[in-house]
N, C-alpha and C positions, 0 to 999 in steps of 0.2 A: 565724444568730442573729435573734431576731423584738427587736422596737422596748419590748417590755414586759422583754426581757433587758437592751438594754444599761441604760431605769433603773436597776436596782440594781447596776450594776456603777459609774453611774457618781453614783449618791447615795452606795455607800461610798468613792468617792474622794473626794469631798466633805468627809463625816463625819469621815475618814482626819488632813484639813486644819483638820478644828475646827469644821463648819461644823454649821449645824440644817440638814434635807433634808426636803425634802415634791415629792413625783413623783404619778402620774396613773399608778400600778402599783394590784397587789392591795395589804388589807394584810395582813403577814406575821403569823405565827403566833406570837401571846405578844404585837404591838403594841398596846396601849389606844387610841390615838388615829393617823388617816392618810386625808387626803380629799387629793382634787385642787387644785388651786392655780390655781382661776379667776377670770379680769381682763374685762375691757369694751375691746377696739379697736376704737374707729374703730366704735361699735353693736353689736357681735357678740362676745357670750360665748365665753371661746378658755381649753382647761385646757389648763394650760402645763405638756411633761412631768417636767422635773425644774429645780423652782429650792432655792438653798442662801442661807444667812445666817447673820454669824458679826458678830461685836461688835469693832467696832476704832478706836481713838482713839476713842470719846466719840461713835459713829456708828455705825450697823447697815449692814456692806458685805451688795449685791444677786446672786449670779449667777443668769444662765437658761441652759438648756441646750435645745435644741431637736433631740429626737433622732431619724432615718431612717434606717435600715437599706437595704440594699443599694449595691452596685458603679453603681448607673444613675444619670445628670447628671441624670436627670427630681428624683428620690427628695432629693441634693441639692440644687437647684432650688428643688425644694419648703419645703427646709428654711431655706433661705436665708430665701425668703421670711415665714414664721412669725419668723423671730428679727429681723427685719430689723422687724420689727411692735412687736415686745418691748423693741425698745431704747430704744421711750420709755417707757417703765416699767424696766428692767434693763440699763443701759449696759455693762456685763459678759458 
């Protein structure tokens, strides 16, 4: 399974839980608007793989997911490094 295929699965999971999602995937047929969610971390522009937002008790709950396919420790390490940087903006 590719990284881009993971985006759709993760978006669907969040959508079923009532979140509005944005990901770095290609725009789906019939979608009016879709774009990657970019952030500036430590002076570098990054596109987050999947972000999800939902109103919760008068606030906005925000979650972010970094996707890396594959069974290797290198992929896991790379994902963990990026996810750790994103925690400054998305604590969950």
